[in-house]
C-alpha positions in Angstrom: -4.9 5.5 5.4 -2.9 2.8 3.6 -2.2 4.9 0.6 -0.3 7.4 2.7 2.3 5.1 4.1 4.7 5.8 1.2 5.6 9.5 1.6 5.3 9.4 5.4 6.0 12.5 7.5 8.5 14.5 5.5 7.3 14.0 2.0 3.6 14.2 2.8 4.2 17.8 3.5 5.3 18.3 -0.1 2.3 16.4 -1.5 -0.1 18.6 0.5 1.6 21.6 -1.1 1.2 20.2 -4.6 4.8 18.9 -5.0 4.9 15.5 -6.5 7.6 13.0 -7.1 8.1 13.8 -10.8 11.5 14.7 -12.2 13.3 13.4 -9.1 11.4 15.6 -6.7 11.4 12.9 -4.1 15.2 13.2 -3.6 16.1 15.7 -0.8 19.8 15.7 -1.8 18.8 17.2 -5.2 16.2 19.6 -4.1 16.9 23.4 -4.4 14.4 25.7 -2.9 13.9 28.8 -5.1 11.1 31.0 -4.0 9.0 28.1 -2.8 9.5 26.0 -6.0 11.4 22.8 -6.3 14.1 22.3 -8.9 15.5 18.8 -9.4 18.7 18.6 -11.6 18.8 16.0 -14.3 21.5 13.9 -12.7 20.1 12.0 -9.7 22.4 10.3 -7.3 22.5 6.7 -6.5 19.8 5.4 -4.3 20.6 2.9 -1.6 19.8 -0.6 -2.8 20.0 0.1 -6.5 22.5 -2.1 -8.3 23.1 -0.3 -11.6 26.6 -0.8 -12.8 27.5 2.9 -12.8 26.4 3.5 -9.2 29.1 3.4 -6.4 29.0 2.9 -2.7 30.4 6.4 -2.0 27.5 7.9 -4.0 25.0 5.9 -2.1 26.5 7.0 1.2 26.5 10.6 0.1 22.8 10.2 -0.8 22.0 8.9 2.6 23.9 11.7 4.4 22.3 14.4 2.3 18.9 12.9 2.9 19.3 13.6 6.6 21.2 16.9 6.1 18.3 18.5 4.2 15.4 17.3 6.4 15.5 20.2 8.9 15.5 22.8 6.1 12.7 21.0 4.3 10.7 20.6 7.5 11.0 24.3 8.3 10.0 25.5 4.7 7.2 23.0 4.2 5.7 23.6 7.6 5.7 27.4 7.0 4.2 27.0 3.6 1.5 24.6 4.9 0.7 27.0 7.7 0.4 29.9 5.3 -2.1 27.9 3.1 -4.1 26.8 6.1 -3.2 23.1 5.6 -1.0 22.4 8.6 -3.9 20.6 10.3 -4.2 18.3 7.2 -0.6 17.2 7.8 -1.1 16.7 11.5 -4.2 14.5 11.0 -2.5 12.3 8.4 0.7 12.0 10.5 -1.4 11.1 13.6 -3.0 8.3 11.6 0.4 7.0 10.6 1.4 6.7 14.2 -1.0 3.8 14.9 1.1 0.7 15.6 -1.7 -1.5 14.3 -0.8 -0.3 10.8 2.6 -2.0 10.9 1.7 -5.2 12.8 -0.2 -8.1 11.3 -1.6 -10.8 13.4 -1.2 -14.3 11.8 -5.0 -14.9 11.9 -5.5 -11.7 9.9 -2.7 -12.2 7.4 -5.1 -13.4 4.7 -6.4 -9.8 4.5 -3.2 -8.8 2.7 -3.9 -11.3 -0.1 -5.2 -9.8 -3.3 -7.8 -11.6 -5.4 -8.8 -14.1 -2.6 -12.4 -13.9 -3.7 -11.5 -15.5 -7.1 -10.7 -18.8 -5.4 -13.2 -21.5 -4.5 -14.2 -21.6 -0.9 -12.0 -24.6 0.0 -9.1 -23.0 -1.8 -9.7 -19.8 0.2 -9.5 -21.8 3.4 -6.1 -23.2 2.4 -4.9 -19.8 1.4 -5.9 -18.4 4.8 -4.1 -21.1 6.6 -1.0 -20.7 4.5 -1.0 -16.9 5.1 -1.2 -17.5 8.8 1.6 -20.0 8.7 3.7 -17.7 6.6 3.1 -14.8 9.0 4.1 -16.9 12.0 7.3 -18.1 10.3 8.1 -14.5 9.3 7.7 -13.2 12.9 9.6 -16.1 14.4 12.5 -15.7 12.0 12.3 -11.9 11.7 12.2 -12.0 7.9 9.9 -10.5 5.3 6.9 -12.7 4.6 7.9 -12.9 0.9 11.1 -14.6 1.9 9.2 -17.3 3.6 6.6 -17.9 0.9 5.7 -15.7 -2.1 2.1 -14.9 -2.9 2.5 -16.8 -6.2 3.6 -19.9 -4.3 0.9 -19.5 -1.7 -1.8 -19.3 -4.4 -0.4 -22.2 -6.3 -0.4 -24.3 -3.2 -4.0 -23.3 -2.4 -5.3 -24.1 -5.9 -3.2 -27.2 -6.8 -3.6 -28.8 -3.3 -0.5 -31.0 -3.5 -0.5 -34.2 -1.5 3.0 -35.4 -1.9 6.6 -34.1 -2.2 6.4 -34.9 -5.9 3.4 -32.7 -6.2 5.3 -29.9 -4.4 8.1 -30.2 -6.9 5.7 -29.4 -9.7 4.9 -26.0 -8.2 7.1 -23.6 -10.2 7.0 -20.8 -7.7 8.1 -23.0 -4.8 11.8 -22.9 -4.1 13.5 -26.3 -3.6 14.8 -25.2 -0.2 11.2 -24.6 1.0 10.2 -28.1 -0.2 13.3 -29.6 1.5 12.9 -27.8 4.8 9.1 -27.2 5.1 7.6 -29.6 2.6 6.1 -32.1 5.0 4.8 -29.2 7.2 3.1 -27.6 4.3 1.5 -30.8 3.1 0.1 -31.6 6.5 -1.3 -28.0 6.8 -2.9 -28.2 3.4 -4.4 -31.6 4.0 -5.9 -30.7 7.5 -7.3 -27.5 6.2 -9.0 -29.1 3.2 -10.7 -31.5 5.6 -11.9 -28.9 8.0 -12.6 -26.0 5.6 -15.6 -23.8 6.4 -17.4 -22.3 3.4 -19.3 -19.8 5.5 -16.1 -17.6 5.8 -15.5 -17.5 2.1 -14.9 -14.1 0.6 -17.4 -13.4 -2.2 -16.3 -13.2 -5.8 -15.8 -9.6 -6.8 -18.8 -8.3 -8.9 -18.3 -6.3 -12.0 -19.5 -2.7 -11.8 -22.8 -1.9 -13.6 -22.8 0.8 -16.3 -24.6 3.1 -13.9 -22.0 2.5 -11.1 -19.2 3.1 -13.6 -20.7 6.4 -14.6 -21.2 7.4 -11.0 -17.6 6.7 -10.1 -16.4 8.5 -13.2 -18.4 11.6 -12.0 -16.9 11.4 -8.6 -13.4 11.0 -9.9 -13.9 14.1 -12.1 -15.0 16.1 -9.1 -11.9 15.0 -7.2 -9.7 16.1 -10.1 -11.5 19.5 -10.3 -11.0 20.2 -6.6 -7.4 19.0 -6.7 -6.7 21.3 -9.6 -8.2 24.2 -7.6 -6.0 23.3 -4.6 -2.9 22.7 -6.7 -2.4 19.2 -5.4 -2.5 15.7 -6.8 -6.0 14.1 -7.0 -4.6 11.0 -5.2 -3.8 13.1 -2.1 -7.5 13.8 -1.8 -8.9 10.4 -2.8 -7.8 7.2 -4.5 -10.1 5.2 -6.7 -10.6 2.7 -3.9 -11.6 5.5 -1.6 -14.2 6.7 -4.1 -15.6 3.2 -4.7 -15.9 2.6 -1.0 -17.8 5.8 -0.6 -20.1 5.1 -3.5 -20.7 1.4 -3.2 -19.7 0.3 0.3 -19.9 1.5 3.8 -19.7 5.3 3.9 -18.7 5.2 7.6 -15.5 3.3 6.8 -14.5 5.6 4.0 -11.5 7.9 4.8 -13.3 10.6 2.9 -15.8 10.8 5.7 -13.2 11.6 8.3 -11.0 14.6 9.2 -10.1 17.3 6.7 -11.0 15.3 3.7 -14.7 15.2 4.6 -15.0 19.0 4.5 -12.7 19.5 1.5 -14.0 16.7 -0.8 -16.2 14.2 1.0 -19.3 16.3 1.4 -19.2 17.3 -2.3 -19.0 13.7 -3.3 -22.0 12.8 -1.1 -24.1 15.4 -2.9 -23.2 13.8 -6.2 -24.2 10.4 -4.9 -27.5 11.5 -3.5 
């Protein structure tokens, strides 16, 4: 359910009704309900955190206040619309999945799973990347800071592939801030050195394989089926299935595919299975 973290509870209602984020439609303070339709005026308010010169603090505060002010109305209208279309159980299933605390907690030993492209590294480099990811997660938890503030992915991959053995080597890593070298340099060097000595190639993630022409055609057919069903339902295809969902169903373990669970199985999953067979 990773792809559904973004809209969360309130906005997922809109997506299940076929209302996307285009034209500022993700902004509750600018939504006007007109017979079930959403109208978003051209001028959007400032969003908290944006630093454009023309945006002011009062506008940001007004945005935040309106965001809360409109939630009850949106909840009532969206819930009624979903119930009328027989989709309220869709929402309940997706929201229940989002309530799992494990989605928002990463154990240091599993932090490497967040790294993209790990399979492109050599086995020993992968071992170093895993160790650095665990170290970064531990530091992030201990300091209550985002992991990217501790060490960016670019810096992590650079350390794993370059394998620096001295402070001078660390200083040659462009993505590594001087403060990290100054405060944690020796710690990082020791971690990299010890991991390279004890690396275990048996845990290496395999290099991603290119799809065959036949697999590419199959995935294309499945994507088209998702688009066709989404059009019939009046919702975005990504609400039904992402490309990753489709690839997992077609090429990986079907049991682990979100398309084989809950309302998505009956709405789209079974149809895709018939195309695969």
